[in-house]
N, C-alpha and C positions, 0 to 999 in steps of 0.2 A: 504494499498499500504506500502510495506516494502521500508525503505529508506536504501540507500546506503552511507555510510560514509568512506572514505578514511582518514587512519591514518599514520602518520609517524614522526618521529623523527631526528632531526637533531641538534646536541648541541655542541656548543664550547664556553669557556671563554678565549678569547685571551688576553694575557697580552703581547704587542706590545714590549715591552722593552726585552723580552727572546729573545735569540740567537736560540732557538730550534724552529726547524720548525716543523709543525703539518700537515704529510702527511697521507697517506691511514694506514698507518703501526701503526701509534698512536690511531687510531680509532680500527683496528683491535685489539690492544693489550687491549683496555679498554670496548668498546662494540659496539659489531656491529653485526647487525641481520638482514636478507631480507625475505620478503616474510610470507611463511608458519613459519617460525622460530620465528617469533615476539610474536605471542598471548601466546602460552605456555610458552614461557620467562618471559612474563610481566603480565599475568594474577595474580591478587592476591598480587602484589607489592604495594608498597607505591613508586609509581612513576607517572609520567604523563601520560604515557600509561596505567597504571595498572588502574589508574582513569578514561579513557577514555572507558575501556573495561568492568568496572563496569557499566556504565551509559548506554553503548552501550548494555549489556545483557538486562537491564531494559526496553528497549525501542524498543528492537526486531530489531535492525539495521543490514543489512548486513555489515560487518566490512571488508575493503579492507586493509590490512598491506602492506605497500611498503618497507620503510626502517628505522632501528633504528640504528643511528649512534650519540656514543658520544664518546669524547676525552678528557684526561685527561687535563686541563687547561695548556697553553704553548705559544708557539709562533703563528705567523700569521699561517692561514690554507692554504695549498698548493692549488692552482686552479683546480690541477688534483683529489685531494680529494672532494672538493667540487663539483666540475661537475659530478664526478660519483654518487653523493648520490643524487642530485638533477634531473640528468636525470632519475634516477631509481625511484624518485618521480613522474616527469612529465609522464613518461610513464605509470604509475599506472592511472594517471587521464584521459589519453588517452585513455586507455583499459577499464576502469569501469565507465567511464561518470558518477562520483559521483552526490550525492545531496549535499554532505556536505563535508570539509575538516577540518581536527582537527590536529593541528600541536605541537609538542613538541619541543620549542625553547629554546635558552639561552637568546639573545638578546644581546650579548657583542661580535658577533664572528666577526672577521676581518680576511678577507682572500686574497690573492694575487689576485683573482677574481675580489673583489670588496670590499672596505674598510667596508663596511655597508653590513655584510653577511648575517644578518636576513631581513633586507630590501630587498636585492636582492631575497633571498629564496621567501619572501611574492610576490613579483612583477612577478616571474616569474610562481608561482602558481595561483594568478589571471589572469595571461593571458592565461594560459593552462586552466583553470576551468572556465573562463568566469567571467562576473559582478554578473550574478544571482546566483552564486552557493556561499553560505556563508561560508567563510575562518574566523576561529579563532585558536588561539596559546596560549599557556602558556609561561610563560616567568619566567626567574630568578629574585629573587629582586634586584639583582646586572645588571638588564639589563639598558642599554644605548638606551632611546627609541629615534629612530629618526623619522620624519615625513614622509618619506619613508614606514616603517612600519605602521603607523597608517594608511595612505591612500590607503594600498593595504589588510588590514585586515578587518574583520566584528567586532572582538573582540580579545583583547591583556588582557590576566588574570596572574597577578604575584604573587608568592608566599607571603604568610603574616608572615612568621617565617623565622627568621636566628639565629640559625641551621633551615634549612629547612626541618622541619619534616611535613608539610602539603603538599608535592608535589601532591601527591596521590589526596587529597583534592582539592588542584587546579585544577587538571585534571578532578574533575566531576563536579566542577564549570564551567567549559568551556563546558564540553560536556553536562551540564543542560541546559547552556543558548544556545546551537546549538539546542537542543531539542525544547527550549520555539519558536526558531525562524522558526525551520521545522513546527511547530505546529501552528504558526501565530499567537503565542501570546506575540512575540517580534519581534520591527523593529529594530534592533542594530546598533548603530553608535558608536564611540569613540571620546573622549574628552580628552585634553591632557594640563596641566600646568605643568609648569619647574620653579625650584628654582637654583639662581646662587652658587649653592654648589658643591664641589666634594669631598665628605666624604671618607675617608680610610675604609677599612674592618671592623676593630674590632669594631669601634662606631655605627655601623648599627646592630648590636644586638639588636633582636627585643623586649628582656626584660628589656633592659635598657631604659632611657629616652635620647632622646626625642622620639627614635622611639616606644615604648609602646603609648605613648600617640596621635603621628599621625596615628598609624595603629586603634587605637581607635577611633578615627574621620573617618577615611575611612570606617570602619564597620558600623558606626553610619549613614551612607550617603547611603548603601546598602536598596535596597528594592526587592521586586518581578520582578519592572522594571528598575531596576537598579542592575543589577546581580553581579557587581564587582567592587570596586573602589580599584585602588593598587598604594603602595607607593613604589616606585623604587627608593633605593638609590643610583643606578649606580655603573659602576666598574670603579675605578680611573686609573687602571692600563692599559687602553686602550685608547692611545692616537688618538682619534677621535674626531670631532667637537662635536657630539651629546653627549659627555660623561657628566654625572654628574645626579642632582637628579630630579625626575619628578612624578607627580600623574596621573594616568590614570583610567578614568572611561569607564564603558562599561554600556550603558543606552539606553532605549528606546529612538529614535527620539523625543518623545514627551516631554522628560524630560532632553533634552540636555544642555538647558541654565541652569537650577537648578544643574544639575551635574557638569557643568563647572565651576560654581561658587563656590561648595563643593570642588571642587579639587583646584581650586584658592587660598581658605580659607586654606588648608592644605600646601600648597606650600609656603605661605606667613608665616604662623605659624611656619613652617621650618626654612625658612630664618631668621625671629625674632629671634628663637633659637640656631642660628649657633653655638653660643659657647659652646652649651652642646654636641656638635661633638668633642670638645677637650678632648684630655685624657691623662694622663702620664703613663709610662712602666715602670718595671721593669729591671734595667741594668742586664749584663749577671754577672758581681761581685758580685751584692745584691742576685742574684738567686744561684749560688754557694755558697755563704756564708749560706743562709739559708738552702740549701739541705744538706750541711755539718753536721750541729746539728739537722736537722730535725728527731722528734721522731714521727713514723707513727703510734701510737696508734688508731687515728681518722681517718687513711686512708694516702694514697702515697701523697706526694707534686707533684703537677701537674705543669711541667715547659712548657708553649704553646711558641712553637720557631716561633711565629706570623707572620715573615716575609719570611721565607722560605718555605711557604706553596705550595705545588703543586698544591692546589686545586684554587688558585688564577694565577697559570703558574710560581712559582720560580722553582727553578732546584731541591731542594729537597736534595742537596749534602753538604749542609753548615755543617762546621765543629767546629763554634765557641765555643757553648756551649758544645759539648762532647768533645773539647780539653779542655776546662777550668774546667768540671767535673774530668777528669784525671788527671790533673795537681795536682788539690786538694786532691785527694786520695778518692774522693767519692763513695761509693760503692751500691749495692743493687739497681742499676738503670736498668730501660730500657727503650730503645729509639726505636721509631717508626718514620720514619724510614730513612734511607739513600740510595740514588739513586747511584750505582756504579756497573754496570754490571761485570767491570774485578775482581772487589773484589770477587764478585759471581763467576765468573768463577776461580779465583785461590781456593778458598774453596771448590770447586766442584772438583779440582784437587788433593787437599788436602786430601779431605773427612771426614766424621764426627769421629770427637773423634780426629782427629789430630788437630797441631797446624800451625802456617804460620805467615810469617811477609809480611805486605801490608800497601799501601800507600792508605788510604780510604777518599773518598769525596774530596770536592774542587776542582774539576776538569774542572766546567762548568761557574758559574758566579761568582763574585767577592763577595763570602760569605763565606771567610775561604779558607786557604790552604789544602792541601792534608795533613794528619797526619800519619806519619809511628806508626806503632802498629804492635804488637806480638797478635796474636788472636788465641783462641781454637773454634775450629769450632764443636757448639751444635747441630746443626741439618739442613737440606737442603729439600726444598720442593719444588713445584710448585707455592708456593705463592697465590693460591685461597682459597676464602672463600666466604659466603654470609653473608650480614650485617645481625645482629640479633637486633641492638638497634633501635630507634624510628625514625633513619633518613634512606631513602631508603631501608626500611624494606625488607629483601628478595632478593633483587638486587646483584648478583654476581658480585665480584671486584678482581682484581688479581695483584699481584707483580712480576708475571710471577716468572722464577727461582729466589729462595729465600735462603739467607743464615742467621742463628743466629749466630753473633759472638761474644763469651765472651772475653770481653778487661778488665783485671783488675777490676772484679767484676760489669761491665756494658755489659749488654746483648745488643746487637746491631741489629736490623733487618734491613738487608741489601738486594736489591730488585734490579731488572733486568728493574723493569717498573715504571715509578713514579705514585702515588698513594695516594692520601690523606687519613691518617690513623684517621679516626673519627667514626670508631667502636670498642670497646674493642675485637672483634673477631682477630683484627689484629695483636694481642698478645696472644690470646688463642690458634687460628690457628698453632702457631708456637711453641707451648708447654709452653707459658710464662704466669701465672696468674697475670694479673695486680694489683687485690687487696692486691697480697702480697708482693709486691715492695714496696721500701720504697720512691723511685722517679721514676716518668715517666717523660719522656720527647717525647713529640708530636709536628711532623711540620704540625701544623693546627691553622687555625686562630680564627674559631670559633665553626665550626661545631663539634669539639670535645665534646663540651659541652652538647650536646643532651644525648649521653650515658654514658661521663665520670665524669658529675658532681655529681652523686649519688657516685661513686666511690672516688674521691679526696677528700683528708682531705681540702687542701686548693689547689687554682689555682693562679698562676704567670704568666702575659703575658709578655713575655720576649724580649726585644729589640735586635736582633741580626740582623747582616746583611741579606740582601734578597730582590727579586723581590716584595713582597709585604709589605713593610716596611710602616708603620703609617705615616712617615715622607715624605710627600709628594715631599718635598723642593728637593729632593734627586735625583729625575726625570727630566730630560730635556723635557718638553711638547713643542708640535711645534703645533698641530692641534685643540687641546681642545679652545674650545670658552671661551674667556676672559671676563669680570673679572670672576673667581670664588672663592669663599673661600674654603679653607685656602690658597689657591695659593697666592691671590691678598691681603690678609689681610682682611679691613674691605670694 
């Protein structure tokens, strides 16, 4: 008998401190596919859906693709957008009467419809599919795990890497656990243990301690009957009660107590080592001083603008680092990217090879003022490329209409859509060779490391303003359950 497995992807990482709303248009601009568009777009990619499809081919499942929606992290998701995607997903369940449901979620969605966006999706799917249909979901390592998510799923599988180079592998893990469930080899249940921690993004890099050891312990706890133990660092920029650190196990019911003990041990170790989540960062002044004298013989100096990261919901129009580099007269610099549709419009009106004066960036959040620049329009494009690096390989992304502005020896990629620049194709697609630059500036917190570490001579994490600042004391939390380290000290 051929099993029918319904697949869907509804993902958003919501920064509740952002003033930008996330509606249907933001999903359309990032990644939105429906029905028959999904399989050809995602087959062979390093994505959750790509992983589902690889196992589906192995198992001979009949796949029912419904919706694949993802938007650049930002402010709260509108009720209209979430309703549209959930209704399409539920219609697919009603029409196909599936044997199983596999979902690609994020785990940190906040919506006007429901503050626990992922819990809401899982609850609606459970109501539509029934108690006897297994429902499993992949989640981002930054998921904030709610009891509601656990209650309405049979399996929750988190990425084990940050940068997230194992998204496709996680999809395969979830799908293989689903296959074992359908074949009667696994009676799945979920266990969860939490630690009173709310780490900022940079310290969750999984090549560093303490995350490296915690993930090793999670891997040691896995087996054929315990297909996954995930360490979720949480997403500190979503002010919701469930925000924070958790360890989740997907296990056969017969091993639930043992798996819970393993998860509790990992959570306790994380709490014991909480000071290892502390880190110091490079100031803007220090970064510019180093850039001024940088010898690129061993590769460019990479300045990571970690706080103005659109991949965590920041505006991507911060100007503090760029302005400091311009004032210091640093040249042979490439910046990716600044979100400023009005500046792009002005560049289009001027045309390639022409000059213009523009007020660049600094229009949205408190992350620097607009800077008055005289710029030369080097190129114009649709801003679209496919990732070639190890993260989300093959996935198409876009800055939409894009201009490269040359400003006093600095090439600035200016886009009309907020998109995290974590793949070198962001430069190459615009005619800029990153290896040949003396200095690179990237608005990314950790993801850039997967593809840029082999290129860079040295990396500095620069502390400039932005809605992904590692200084959590700068945010006014109202909903997060307390106490949490580092918000409340010891």
